N, C-alpha and C positions, 0 to 999 in steps of 0.2 A: 689285398688277396690272402685269403687264408691257405694254410696247407691242406687242413682237413676241418670238415664240418661233420660232428658226430650227431645223429639224430635218435633221440632217447637217452634218458638219463636214469634207467634201471640199472641193476648191477652190472650187467655187461658192458652199458654205456659209460658208467663211471670208472670201471677198471679200464676201458678203452681210453679214457681221458688221462688216467695216470702213465699208461704206456705211451700215448702220444707225446707228454711232457718229457718222458724219460728219453724218448728218440729225438727230442728237440724239436718237434713239429708245433707249428702255430695255427691255433683254431679255436673252434667253439664247440659247445654242447647245447643242443636245442631240444627242449621237453615241453610237449605240450599240456602236461598237467602242471598244477601249481606248487607241486613238492617233487622232489627227486626220490627214486627208489622203485618206480613203477608198481607192479602188483604187490610187491612186499610191502611197501610203505602204505599204499592206497587200500588193500585188502587184508593184508595177513601180518601186520606189524608185531603182533605178540606170538606169531607161530614160531615153533622150534624148527630150526633147520638142523638136521643130523647127518647129511652126507657131503659136507664141505670138508676139504683137506685141512687138518689141523685143528678142528673143532668136534668135541663129542656132541655138542648142542650149541647153537646160538640163536638167540631171538632175530627174526627178520630185521627188525629196526635196528637193532644192534650190528648187524652185519653191513646194512646200507650205511649206517653212521661211520663205521669204519673205513668203508670204501671211500665215502665222501672226504673224510679226514685225510686220507691218503692221496687222492686227487688234489686237494688244496694244499698239501704240504709241499708240493715241487716248487722249484724256484721260478717256473714259467708255467703255472696251472691255466688250463683251459677254462675261460670263463663259461659258465653254466646259465643259460637263459630260460627260465621256466614260463609257463603259461603261453608259450609261443609255439606254433604248429606250422610245419612246412606245408605249404599249398601247392607248390610246383617247383620244378627245376628245368632248366634249358642248357644244353651244351653249346657253348660258344668257344671256338678255336680249342685252347688247351685248358679250359676251365669250365665251370658250372655256374650259373646265375642261380641261387636259391631264393625263392621267395616265400615268405612266412606271413602270417596275420599281422605281423608289425613291422617287418623290415625286408630288404633285399641284401644278399650277401654274395661274394665271390670267393670260390674255393677251388682248388686243384682235384680234391678227391672228396668223396661223400662215403660216410659210412653209416649204415642203417643198422641201429641196435633197439629197433622199436618193439621187439617182443612179437606180439601177435596183432599189434596195432592197437587203435584204440578199443577199450573193453567196457563191457558192463556185465554184471551177473547174469547168468540165465535163470529166468524167474520160473516158479512153480505154475504149472499150468493146469489149474484145479478151479473151479468155479468159486468165486468169492475171496480166492487168496488176496488179492490186491487189496482188500479193504482191511486186513488185519494187521495190527500195528506191531504185533510181537513175533512177526515172520522176519528173520534176519538173513541177509546174503553174505555179509562179510563181518569180521569181528576186528576192531581196532584196540579194544581192551575187553577183558573178561570179567572184571569185578562185579559187574551187574548180575552175573550168572551164578555167584556163590549160592549154594544150597538150593538151586532150582533144579527143575525136572526138564531136560532138554532132549529133544529128537532131532537127529541129523538125517538129512536125506542125501544120499550119495553113496558111491562105493570105490572112488579112487584113491590116491594116496593122501590128497589134502583133506577129505572127509574123514579117513581113517586116523590120520594125525591129530585132527581136530578132536576126534572122539576120545583119544588117548590123552590130550591136553585137558580137555574139559572133565575127563571123569575124576581128575585130581582137584577140581572146583567144584562141580556140580554135585547135587545130592544124587540123582540118576541121569545116566546118559544112554540113549538108545540110537541105535543106527539102522536105517532102513535102505536096503538096496534092492533094486528090482531084478538082478541077475542071479544065478546060482553060486557064482563065485566072485569076489572082490577083485578089482583091479589094482589093488594096493600090492605093495611088497609082502610077501609072505610073513616075514618077521614082524612087520607092523600089525597085521591081522592076528598074529599069535599074542603080540603085546597087549592089543585091544581086548581080547578074549580073557588074558591073564587078569586085566584091570577090572573085569566085571562089567564090561559094556554089554548092554542087551541088544542081540544081533537079530534083524528080522530079515530074511532073504528066502527065496525071492518074492517081494510083494510090491505091487504097485499101489500108489496113493488113489483112493478112491473118492474121499471127500473130506471137507474140514466142517467143523462146527465150533460155534463160540457165541459171543454177545458183547454188546458195547464196542466192536472193533477189536476184541481180544479173542484169538482163537483158543480154544481149551482142549479140544480132541481132534486126532486125525484118525480115520478110517482106512486100513489097509486091506487089500484083497490079493488072494491067491485062489486056493480051492475054496477058501471060507473067508469070511471077513473078520478082522480083528480090530480093536479101538485102543489107542494109547492115549492117555492124558499127559499134557504137558504145560509148562510155563512158557517155553520158547521153541521154536521151530527153525532150525537152522538148514537153510537149503544150500547144498554144495554141489551144484550141478555143473560147475565150470562156467565159462564165460562165453558172451557172444562177442566176437571180435570184427573189427573193422581194419583190414590191412591198410598200411600206408599206400596211398595211390603213386604209382610210378609205372612207366612204359617199360617194364622189365618181365623177362620170363619168370613164371611161377609154376609151382608145383607143390602139392599139399598145403595150400594157403601160405606159401613161403617163397622167397626169393631164391631160385635156383643159382648156385654159385660152383665155381671151380675149385680146385684143391687149395688155392690162396684166397679163397672167399670172395674174389670177385665175382660180380653178377654178369649177366649178358651185355651189359653196358661198361666199356672200358672205364675204369677208374672209380666205378660205385661198387661199394662192397656191402655185403650184409652178413651178420653173425648173429649167434644165439637163437632165439625162436623165430627171428626174421628170416633165416637161412634154411634151406634145403639141400642135401647131397645124399647120395647112396649111403646108408648106415647111419644117419644123423641120429643123434640121441638128445632129446631135449631136456636138458637140465642146466643147471648153473654152472657147474664144473666144466662141462664141455664146451659152453659159451665162452668162459673166460679163457680157455685154450684158443678158441677161434680168435680171439681178440688179439692174442700174441702173434697169430699167423697173419691176420689182415693187417695190424699196425706195421709189421716188419716188412709187408710187401709195399705198403705206403710209403714208409720211410725210402724203400729202394728206388719208388717213382719220383719223390721229391728231391732226393739225394742220389742220383744214379752214380756217382764216382766215390761215395761214401763207404768206408769199411763198417757194416752194420754189426754192432754188438750183439752177442747172443745172450750175455748176462751182463747184469748192470751191477 
């Protein structure tokens, strides 16, 4: 019987595993992908993260590696099981029976750190786009873009962050946004402009053209059409997600939680992008704080007579 099973080994799940060990909890981490790190490792390992406490900037994969090393450094580390997906859970007396694609586990508490669930990049919905081999949806490394012309589609923080990063690698970087204003932080947009990124807004993608399965030009439209040439087209429209299946109350595509991060079902918790509450901010730092709250409450459940430490 486990004290806790954590579903998801992204940054919030890894930090939760460290906290669980510090609190003396026995448990497991179950991750559906074949690697840990969630979206940071799967989609953006070379992306710079600039809003974490203590780091002016750190690569996404470096941050994940640090969290994993921290989790493994404890005397009683939680085992991490990758390529294993929770299929269902059943409440039996004072515990849950967790069924995965590989095993069955018993646990007293369940912590969902699944982000937004299973994910895939949102594809460009333009005729013929699927046949072109130089349309990319995520970057695990950037060396192949050195001295290339790249067009980025998107207007959020991620798209603008990539525009800044790639401006230091590529010959030319252009970014296309369909709205009048970017959704990224003002500071990010100003930095992007300062670095000479070519900005096109508000423009919609009209068509693509190329030959031999290689796209060469993209046509944009507003009041008039313009055409941009490129070597690679980087589509950054976000993710299509499949939330974790569970019989829990949901809002804004996440599990509703109370102030201690418990969901509508007793002893099931959700944190990070998997949870929702009034005023919720979806970023890594807030998720790390939610992990502290959730693990402290879980420790109180498992050890009701224990003097729970605030600092370790």
